[in-house]
DSSP file (Angstrom, degrees, kcal/mol; ACC not computed):
  #  RESIDUE AA STRUCTURE BP1 BP2  ACC     N-H-->O    O-->H-N    N-H-->O    O-->H-N    TCO  KAPPA ALPHA  PHI   PSI    X-CA   Y-CA   Z-CA
    1    1 A P    >>        0   0    0      0, 0.0     4,-1.1     0, 0.0     3,-0.6   0.000 360.0 360.0 360.0 154.6   63.0   44.9 -120.4
    2    2 A P  H 3>  +     0   0    0      0, 0.0     4,-1.6     0, 0.0     3,-0.2   0.856 360.0  60.9 -66.7 -35.3   64.1   42.0 -118.1
    3    3 A E  H 3> S+     0   0    0      1,-0.2     4,-1.5     2,-0.2     5,-0.1   0.810 102.2  53.0 -63.2 -27.3   60.7   40.2 -118.2
    4    4 A L  H <> S+     0   0    0     -3,-0.6     4,-2.6     2,-0.2    -1,-0.2   0.879 102.8  58.4 -75.4 -37.0   61.2   39.8 -122.1
    5    5 A V  H  X S+     0   0    0     -4,-1.1     4,-2.5    -3,-0.2     5,-0.2   0.947 106.2  47.2 -58.6 -52.0   64.6   38.2 -121.6
    6    6 A S  H  X S+     0   0    0     -4,-1.6     4,-2.7     1,-0.2    -1,-0.2   0.900 111.4  53.6 -59.5 -38.4   63.1   35.4 -119.4
    7    7 A D  H  X>S+     0   0    0     -4,-1.5     4,-3.3     1,-0.2     5,-0.6   0.954 110.2  45.5 -59.1 -49.6   60.4   34.9 -122.1
    8    8 A I  H  X5S+     0   0    0     -4,-2.6     4,-1.6     1,-0.2    -2,-0.2   0.877 113.8  48.3 -65.4 -38.9   63.0   34.5 -124.8
    9    9 A I  H  <5S+     0   0    0     -4,-2.5    -1,-0.2    -5,-0.2    -2,-0.2   0.938 119.3  40.6 -67.0 -45.8   65.1   32.1 -122.8
   10   10 A D  H  <5S+     0   0    0     -4,-2.7    -2,-0.2    -5,-0.2    -3,-0.2   0.924 132.0  21.0 -63.8 -49.4   61.9   30.1 -121.9
   11   11 A R  H  <5S-     0   0    0     -4,-3.3    -3,-0.2     1,-0.3     2,-0.2   0.725  98.9-130.3-100.7 -31.9   60.2   30.1 -125.2
   12   12 A G     << -     0   0    0     -4,-1.6     2,-0.5    -5,-0.6    -1,-0.3  -0.577  42.7 -46.7 104.8-176.2   62.8   30.9 -127.8
   13   13 A I  E     -a   37   0A   0     23,-2.8    25,-2.7    -2,-0.2     2,-0.5  -0.869  48.3-141.1-100.1 126.8   62.8   33.4 -130.6
   14   14 A A  E     -a   38   0A   0     -2,-0.5     2,-0.5    23,-0.2    25,-0.2  -0.775  15.1-151.1 -87.5 123.3   59.7   33.8 -132.7
   15   15 A L  E     +a   39   0A   0     23,-2.8    25,-2.1    -2,-0.5     2,-0.3  -0.847  25.3 161.9 -98.5 128.0   60.5   34.4 -136.5
   16   16 A C        +     0   0    0     -2,-0.5     3,-0.2    23,-0.2     4,-0.2  -0.909  29.3  53.0-140.1 169.8   58.0   36.3 -138.5
   17   17 A G  S >  S-     0   0    0     26,-2.5     3,-1.3    -2,-0.3     4,-0.3  -0.130  99.1 -63.0  87.9 169.5   58.0   38.2 -141.7
   18   18 A G  G >  S+     0   0    0      1,-0.3     3,-1.9    26,-0.2     4,-0.2   0.824 129.4  63.6 -60.6 -33.9   59.1   37.1 -145.1
   19   19 A G  G >  S+     0   0    0      1,-0.3     3,-1.5    -3,-0.2    -1,-0.3   0.778  89.7  67.5 -57.9 -29.7   62.6   36.6 -144.0
   20   20 A A  G <  S+     0   0    0     -3,-1.3    -1,-0.3     1,-0.3     6,-0.2   0.660  89.8  65.6 -70.3 -11.8   61.6   33.9 -141.6
   21   21 A L  G <  S+     0   0    0     -3,-1.9    -1,-0.3    -4,-0.3    -2,-0.2   0.539  70.8 119.0 -87.5  -6.4   60.7   31.7 -144.6
   22   22 A L  S X  S-     0   0    0     -3,-1.5     3,-1.8    -4,-0.2     4,-0.4  -0.393  80.9-100.2 -57.6 128.8   64.4   31.5 -145.8
   23   23 A R  T 3  S+     0   0    0      1,-0.3    -1,-0.1     2,-0.1    -2,-0.1  -0.318 101.4   2.3 -56.7 124.9   65.3   27.8 -145.7
   24   24 A G  T 3> S+     0   0    0     -3,-0.1     4,-2.6     1,-0.1    -1,-0.3   0.417  90.2 122.5  82.5  -1.3   67.2   26.9 -142.6
   25   25 A V  H <> S+     0   0    0     -3,-1.8     4,-2.8     1,-0.2     5,-0.2   0.893  74.2  53.5 -59.1 -42.1   67.1   30.4 -141.0
   26   26 A D  H  > S+     0   0    0     -4,-0.4     4,-2.8    -6,-0.2    -1,-0.2   0.939 111.4  44.9 -59.2 -50.8   65.5   29.1 -137.9
   27   27 A R  H  > S+     0   0    0      2,-0.2     4,-2.4     1,-0.2     5,-0.2   0.889 111.4  53.8 -65.0 -38.6   68.2   26.5 -137.4
   28   28 A L  H  X S+     0   0    0     -4,-2.6     4,-2.9     2,-0.2    -2,-0.2   0.940 111.2  44.7 -58.9 -48.0   71.0   29.0 -138.1
   29   29 A L  H  X S+     0   0    0     -4,-2.8     4,-3.0     2,-0.2     5,-0.4   0.916 111.9  51.5 -58.7 -45.6   69.7   31.4 -135.5
   30   30 A A  H  X>S+     0   0    0     -4,-2.8     4,-1.6    -5,-0.2     5,-0.7   0.905 113.8  43.7 -60.3 -39.2   69.2   28.8 -133.0
   31   31 A K  H  <5S+     0   0    0     -4,-2.4    -2,-0.2     2,-0.2    -1,-0.2   0.954 117.7  46.6 -66.5 -49.9   72.8   27.4 -133.5
   32   32 A S  H  <5S+     0   0    0     -4,-2.9    -2,-0.2    -5,-0.2    -1,-0.2   0.863 122.6  31.9 -62.9 -41.0   74.2   30.9 -133.5
   33   33 A L  H  <5S-     0   0    0     -4,-3.0    -1,-0.2     2,-0.2    -2,-0.2   0.607  97.8-127.5 -95.6 -15.8   72.4   32.3 -130.5
   34   34 A G  T  <5S+     0   0    0     -4,-1.6    -3,-0.2    -5,-0.4    -4,-0.1   0.817  75.4 104.7  73.4  25.7   72.1   29.1 -128.5
   35   35 A L  S   <S-     0   0    0     -5,-0.7    -1,-0.3    -6,-0.4    -2,-0.2  -0.965  79.7 -96.0-136.3 151.1   68.3   29.6 -128.1
   36   36 A P        -     0   0    0      0, 0.0   -23,-2.8     0, 0.0     2,-0.4  -0.445  39.0-168.0 -69.2 148.5   65.4   27.9 -129.7
   37   37 A A  E     +a   13   0A   0    -25,-0.3     2,-0.3   -11,-0.1   -23,-0.2  -0.990   9.2 173.3-132.2 140.7   64.0   29.7 -132.8
   38   38 A Y  E     -a   14   0A   0    -25,-2.7   -23,-2.8    -2,-0.4     2,-0.2  -0.999  32.6-108.6-151.8 153.5   60.7   28.9 -134.5
   39   39 A L  E     -a   15   0A   0     -2,-0.3   -23,-0.2   -25,-0.2     2,-0.1  -0.546  32.9-135.5 -79.5 139.2   58.4   30.2 -137.2
   40   40 A V        -     0   0    0    -25,-2.1     2,-0.3    -2,-0.2    -1,-0.1  -0.387  38.1 -79.9 -83.6 170.6   55.2   31.7 -136.1
   41   41 A D  S    S+     0   0    0      1,-0.3    -1,-0.1    -2,-0.1     5,-0.1  -0.579 113.2   1.2 -63.5 131.4   51.9   30.8 -137.9
   42   42 A D  S >> S-     0   0    0     -2,-0.3     4,-1.7     1,-0.1     3,-0.8   0.934  76.7-175.6  54.0  62.3   51.4   32.7 -141.1
   43   43 A P  H 3> S+     0   0    0      0, 0.0   -26,-2.5     0, 0.0     4,-0.6   0.789  75.9  58.5 -61.7 -29.1   54.8   34.6 -140.9
   44   44 A Q  H 34 S+     0   0    0      1,-0.2     4,-0.3   -27,-0.2   -26,-0.2   0.839 117.0  30.1 -70.2 -30.7   54.2   36.7 -143.9
   45   45 A N  H <> S+     0   0    0     -3,-0.8     4,-2.4     1,-0.1     5,-0.2   0.609  97.6  83.9-101.4 -12.6   51.0   38.3 -142.6
   46   46 A C  H  X S+     0   0    0     -4,-1.7     4,-2.2     1,-0.2     5,-0.2   0.831  89.5  53.8 -70.7 -25.2   51.7   38.3 -138.8
   47   47 A V  H  X S+     0   0    0     -4,-0.6     4,-2.1     2,-0.2    -1,-0.2   0.944 112.4  43.6 -63.6 -49.3   53.7   41.6 -139.1
   48   48 A A  H  > S+     0   0    0     -4,-0.3     4,-2.3     2,-0.2    -2,-0.2   0.850 113.6  50.8 -64.7 -39.8   50.8   43.3 -140.8
   49   49 A I  H  X S+     0   0    0     -4,-2.4     4,-2.1     2,-0.2    -1,-0.2   0.903 110.8  49.3 -67.2 -41.4   48.2   41.9 -138.4
   50   50 A G  H  X S+     0   0    0     -4,-2.2     4,-1.6    -5,-0.2    -2,-0.2   0.880 111.9  47.8 -65.4 -43.1   50.2   43.0 -135.4
   51   51 A A  H  X S+     0   0    0     -4,-2.1     4,-1.3     2,-0.2    -2,-0.2   0.871 111.4  50.9 -64.1 -39.9   50.6   46.5 -136.8
   52   52 A A  H  <>S+     0   0    0     -4,-2.3     5,-3.1     1,-0.2     6,-0.7   0.875 109.1  50.6 -67.8 -37.1   46.9   46.7 -137.6
   53   53 A R  H ><5S+     0   0    0     -4,-2.1     3,-1.1     4,-0.2    -1,-0.2   0.900 106.5  56.7 -61.6 -38.4   46.0   45.6 -134.1
   54   54 A G  H 3<5S+     0   0    0     -4,-1.6    -1,-0.2     1,-0.3    -2,-0.2   0.850 115.3  36.4 -62.7 -33.4   48.3   48.2 -132.8
   55   55 A V  T 3<5S-     0   0    0     -4,-1.3    -1,-0.3    -5,-0.1    -2,-0.2   0.276 116.0-108.1-104.0  10.4   46.4   50.9 -134.6
   56   56 A G  T < 5S+     0   0    0     -3,-1.1    -3,-0.2    -4,-0.3    -4,-0.1   0.719  88.3 112.3  70.1  24.5   42.9   49.5 -134.3
   57   57 A M     >< +     0   0    0     -5,-3.1     4,-2.3    -6,-0.2     3,-0.5   0.298  31.6 114.9-106.3  11.5   42.5   48.4 -137.9
   58   58 A Y  H  > S+     0   0    0     -6,-0.7     4,-3.2     1,-0.2     5,-0.2   0.838  73.6  54.9 -52.9 -40.8   42.5   44.7 -137.4
   59   59 A P  H  > S+     0   0    0      0, 0.0     4,-1.6     0, 0.0    -1,-0.2   0.909 112.2  43.3 -59.5 -42.3   38.8   44.3 -138.6
   60   60 A V  H  > S+     0   0    0     -3,-0.5     4,-1.8     2,-0.2    -2,-0.2   0.945 115.1  48.0 -67.5 -47.4   39.5   46.0 -141.9
   61   61 A L  H  X S+     0   0    0     -4,-2.3     4,-2.4     1,-0.2     5,-0.2   0.919 109.0  54.8 -61.1 -45.5   42.8   44.2 -142.5
   62   62 A R  H  X S+     0   0    0     -4,-3.2     4,-1.8    -5,-0.3    -1,-0.2   0.852 106.2  50.9 -59.4 -36.3   41.2   40.8 -141.7
   63   63 A R  H  X S+     0   0    0     -4,-1.6     4,-1.0    -5,-0.2    -1,-0.2   0.901 113.5  46.0 -66.2 -39.9   38.5   41.3 -144.3
   64   64 A S  H  < S+     0   0    0     -4,-1.8     4,-0.3     1,-0.2    -2,-0.2   0.894 111.4  50.8 -69.7 -37.1   41.2   42.2 -146.9
   65   65 A L  H >< S+     0   0    0     -4,-2.4     3,-1.0     1,-0.2    -1,-0.2   0.873 108.6  51.9 -67.2 -39.5   43.4   39.3 -146.0
   66   66 A L  H 3< S+     0   0    0     -4,-1.8    -1,-0.2    -5,-0.2    -2,-0.2   0.780 106.1  57.2 -65.0 -24.8   40.4   36.8 -146.3
   67   67 A S  T 3<        0   0    0     -4,-1.0    -1,-0.2     1,-0.2    -2,-0.2   0.541 360.0 360.0 -85.8 -10.6   39.6   38.2 -149.7
   68   68 A V    <         0   0    0     -3,-1.0    -1,-0.2    -4,-0.3    -2,-0.1   0.556 360.0 360.0 -90.2 360.0   43.0   37.4 -151.2
C-alpha cells in the first residue's frame, strides 16, 4: 500500500528475525537499497511476538519467553 512506502522512506527498513543478526546485513541492505536499515529490539523474538499478537496468544507467549 502507498502509505507503507512513505513509512519505509521516512523510517527505513526494520530488520527482524535471526537473519537480522548477521554481521553487516543492515549496512549491506542500506547501501544496496539506498534506504536506512536498522535492527529492531529483540530481533529473534519479535517475529514470534508479532505472530502471537496476531492470533491473540501474546499473554501465553510472553510467560514462556520470560521463563527462558
